[in-house]
C-alpha positions in Angstrom: 147.6 11.4 -58.1 144.4 9.4 -57.5 145.9 7.4 -54.6 146.4 10.7 -52.7 143.2 12.6 -53.6 142.7 15.5 -51.3 140.4 14.4 -48.5 137.6 16.6 -47.2 137.7 17.5 -43.5 135.0 16.6 -41.0 133.9 20.3 -41.0 133.6 20.4 -44.8 131.5 17.3 -44.9 129.2 18.2 -42.0 128.7 21.7 -43.5 127.6 20.2 -46.8 125.3 17.7 -44.9 123.8 20.6 -43.0 123.2 22.6 -46.1 121.2 19.7 -47.7 119.3 19.1 -44.5 121.0 15.7 -43.8 122.6 16.6 -40.5 121.2 17.9 -37.2 123.7 18.2 -34.4 121.0 17.7 -31.7 119.6 14.6 -33.3 123.1 13.2 -33.9 124.1 13.8 -30.3 120.9 12.1 -29.0 121.8 8.8 -30.7 123.4 6.1 -28.6 126.6 5.5 -30.4 129.6 3.2 -29.9 132.9 4.2 -31.2 134.6 1.2 -32.7 138.1 0.3 -34.0 138.2 -2.6 -36.5 141.5 -4.2 -37.2 142.5 -4.3 -40.9 144.5 -7.3 -42.1 147.0 -4.8 -43.4 148.0 -3.7 -39.9 146.1 -0.4 -39.4 142.7 0.2 -37.7 139.4 1.2 -39.3 137.6 3.9 -37.2 133.8 3.8 -37.1 130.6 4.1 -35.1 128.0 1.5 -34.4 124.4 2.8 -33.9 122.4 -0.2 -32.6 119.1 0.8 -30.9 117.2 -2.3 -32.1 117.2 -5.7 -30.5 116.3 -7.4 -33.8 119.5 -8.6 -35.5 119.2 -6.5 -38.6 122.2 -4.5 -39.7 123.5 -2.3 -42.5 127.1 -1.4 -43.1 127.6 1.9 -45.0 130.6 2.2 -47.3 131.5 5.9 -48.3 133.1 7.4 -51.4 136.5 8.8 -52.1 137.6 11.9 -50.2 134.7 11.5 -47.8 134.4 9.8 -44.4 131.8 8.2 -42.2 130.1 11.6 -41.6 129.0 11.5 -45.3 127.2 8.2 -44.4 125.0 9.9 -41.8 122.1 10.4 -44.3 122.1 6.7 -45.1 122.4 5.8 -41.5 119.3 7.8 -40.7 117.5 6.2 -43.6 118.2 2.7 -42.5 117.5 3.5 -38.8 114.0 4.6 -40.0 113.6 1.2 -41.6 114.5 -0.6 -38.3 118.2 -1.5 -39.1 121.1 -1.1 -36.8 123.9 0.7 -38.7 127.7 0.5 -38.8 129.5 3.4 -40.4 133.3 3.5 -40.8 136.1 5.4 -42.4 137.9 3.7 -45.4 141.7 3.5 -45.3 143.4 6.9 -45.6 140.1 8.6 -44.8 138.8 10.1 -41.6 140.4 8.5 -38.5 141.4 5.2 -40.2 144.9 4.2 -41.0 146.4 3.3 -44.4 148.6 5.4 -46.7 146.8 5.2 -50.0 143.4 5.1 -51.6 143.0 2.1 -54.0 139.5 2.6 -55.3 138.4 -0.8 -54.0 141.4 -3.1 -54.3 142.4 -2.9 -50.6 139.1 -1.4 -49.5 137.3 -4.7 -50.3 139.5 -6.5 -47.7 138.7 -3.8 -45.1 135.0 -4.3 -45.8 135.4 -8.0 -45.2 137.1 -7.0 -41.8 134.0 -4.9 -41.0 131.6 -7.7 -41.8 133.7 -10.2 -39.8 133.8 -7.8 -36.8 130.0 -7.4 -36.9 129.3 -11.1 -37.2 131.7 -12.0 -34.4 129.8 -9.8 -32.1 126.2 -10.4 -33.1 126.3 -13.8 -34.7 126.5 -15.3 -38.2 122.7 -15.3 -38.4 122.3 -11.6 -38.5 120.3 -10.1 -41.4 123.0 -8.0 -43.2 122.8 -5.4 -45.9 125.6 -3.3 -47.3 125.1 0.2 -48.8 127.9 1.7 -50.9 128.3 5.1 -52.6 130.7 5.7 -55.5 134.1 4.2 -54.6 132.3 2.6 -51.6 129.9 0.9 -54.0 132.6 -0.4 -56.2 134.5 -1.7 -53.2 131.3 -3.5 -52.0 130.8 -5.2 -55.4 134.5 -6.3 -55.5 134.1 -7.6 -51.9 131.0 -9.6 -52.9 132.3 -10.8 -56.2 135.9 -11.7 -55.2 136.1 -12.3 -51.5 132.8 -13.4 -50.0 129.1 -12.9 -50.9 128.3 -12.7 -47.2 125.6 -10.1 -47.0 121.9 -10.7 -47.6 121.5 -7.7 -49.9 123.6 -4.9 -51.5 122.7 -1.4 -52.5 125.2 0.1 -55.0 124.8 3.8 -55.4 126.7 5.3 -58.4 129.4 2.6 -58.7 132.0 2.7 -61.5 132.2 -0.4 -63.7 135.9 -0.4 -64.4 138.7 1.8 -62.9 140.6 2.2 -66.1 137.5 3.1 -68.1 136.6 5.6 -65.4 140.0 7.2 -65.6 139.8 7.4 -69.4 136.4 9.1 -69.0 137.8 11.6 -66.5 140.9 12.3 -68.6 138.8 13.1 -71.7 136.6 15.5 -69.8 139.3 17.2 -67.6 142.7 17.4 -69.3 144.1 17.4 -72.8 147.0 15.0 -72.3 146.7 12.1 -74.8 145.4 8.9 -73.0 147.9 6.8 -74.9 150.6 8.7 -73.0 149.0 8.8 -69.6 147.6 5.3 -69.1 150.8 3.2 -69.5 152.6 5.5 -67.0 149.6 5.3 -64.6 149.5 1.5 -64.8 153.2 1.1 -64.1 153.2 3.7 -61.3 150.2 2.0 -59.6 151.8 -1.4 -59.7 155.1 -0.1 -58.4 153.8 2.2 -55.7 150.7 0.4 -54.4 151.2 -3.2 -55.5 148.1 -3.9 -57.7 147.1 -3.7 -61.3 144.4 -1.3 -62.5 142.7 -4.2 -64.3 142.1 -5.8 -60.9 139.7 -3.0 -59.9 136.9 -3.9 -62.3 133.4 -4.6 -60.9 132.1 -5.4 -64.3 134.4 -8.4 -64.6 133.1 -10.0 -61.4 129.5 -8.8 -61.1 128.1 -12.1 -62.5 129.6 -14.0 -59.5 127.5 -12.2 -57.0 124.5 -14.4 -56.1 122.8 -12.2 -53.5 120.4 -9.4 -54.6 121.8 -6.1 -55.7 119.9 -2.8 -56.1 121.8 -0.4 -58.4 121.1 3.4 -58.0 122.5 6.1 -60.2 121.8 9.8 -60.9 120.6 10.4 -64.4 122.8 13.6 -64.6 126.0 12.1 -63.1 129.0 13.8 -64.7 131.6 12.0 -62.6 130.7 8.4 -63.1 128.4 7.9 -66.1 125.0 6.4 -65.5 125.9 3.8 -68.1 128.1 2.2 -65.5 125.2 1.1 -63.3 123.2 0.1 -66.4 126.0 -2.2 -67.6 126.5 -3.7 -64.1 122.7 -4.3 -63.8 122.7 -6.0 -67.2 125.6 -8.3 -66.3 124.3 -9.2 -62.8 122.5 -12.6 -62.7 119.7 -13.5 -60.3 117.8 -11.1 -58.2 118.5 -7.4 -58.9 116.9 -4.0 -59.3 117.8 -0.6 -60.7 116.7 2.9 -59.9 117.8 5.8 -62.1 117.2 9.0 -60.1 116.0 12.1 -61.9 117.7 15.5 -61.4 120.7 14.0 -59.6 124.4 14.5 -60.3 127.1 12.3 -58.7 126.1 10.8 -55.3 123.1 13.1 -55.1 120.3 10.6 -55.8 119.1 10.5 -52.2 119.5 14.3 -51.7 117.2 15.2 -54.6 114.8 12.2 -54.4 114.6 11.3 -50.7 111.2 9.8 -50.5 111.5 8.0 -53.9 114.9 6.7 -52.9 113.5 5.3 -49.7 110.5 3.8 -51.4 112.7 2.1 -54.0 114.7 0.4 -51.2 111.5 -0.7 -49.4 110.1 -2.1 -52.7 113.4 -3.9 -53.4 113.6 -5.4 -50.0 110.0 -6.6 -50.2 110.7 -8.1 -53.7 113.5 -10.2 -52.3 111.4 -11.3 -49.3 112.6 -8.9 -46.6 110.2 -6.6 -44.7 111.4 -3.3 -46.0 109.6 -1.2 -43.4 111.3 -2.6 -40.3 
């Protein structure tokens, strides 16, 4: 069941990051890091790390995808450190060292992201320059946070978000199993409401994207077979105000940075400069 998707271990994630050249133990150990525990409003703690080498009050929070944890965010941490941003990485509920019993694909995670934003602003001030980067489920959670709870960051970067949870599940069902969707979906809806307390229809970034006033850069791999690239295109089309989109060549799901590192970075720099922020630190 999706709420209990098998999580990857630290070793599995770090091995993958090493394989793609995203992780170097020496470099990581040399960083001055602060382990943090952020209280969730649901009674558990969110485990994370704050890497803040810069005096300037510029921060990025990185929101990872399902089955991953904060170690999957290290490549984005390094990217934003190179641009002069302090970075907060943390484990979503039921991932890494954080508490929480189920994964909700953004429903509860959006509240936890609000807790992370509040924690950061309480310590460094309401006047910080804040960006949020999300990948996959983390990107959907970020959009739900901004469109439903509070539009409290200065910019958002949504890498391979899904536009609607039910549509995503239908897409995955069609590609992975032969059980008729008319049979599966009613059962899934009832089970989700009974077991986890929310409706699938409440996890739909496309329904709330027009409420987000702050700038959003959408990123998606052209060859994504997990979440179709059309999701980011639709979200971009429905987003009002300042926005950007980058469709990355030769990239499957959540691999846009891995296969297009310099272009990915330059797209972010150009987007930040477009919205009036110095993208180069």
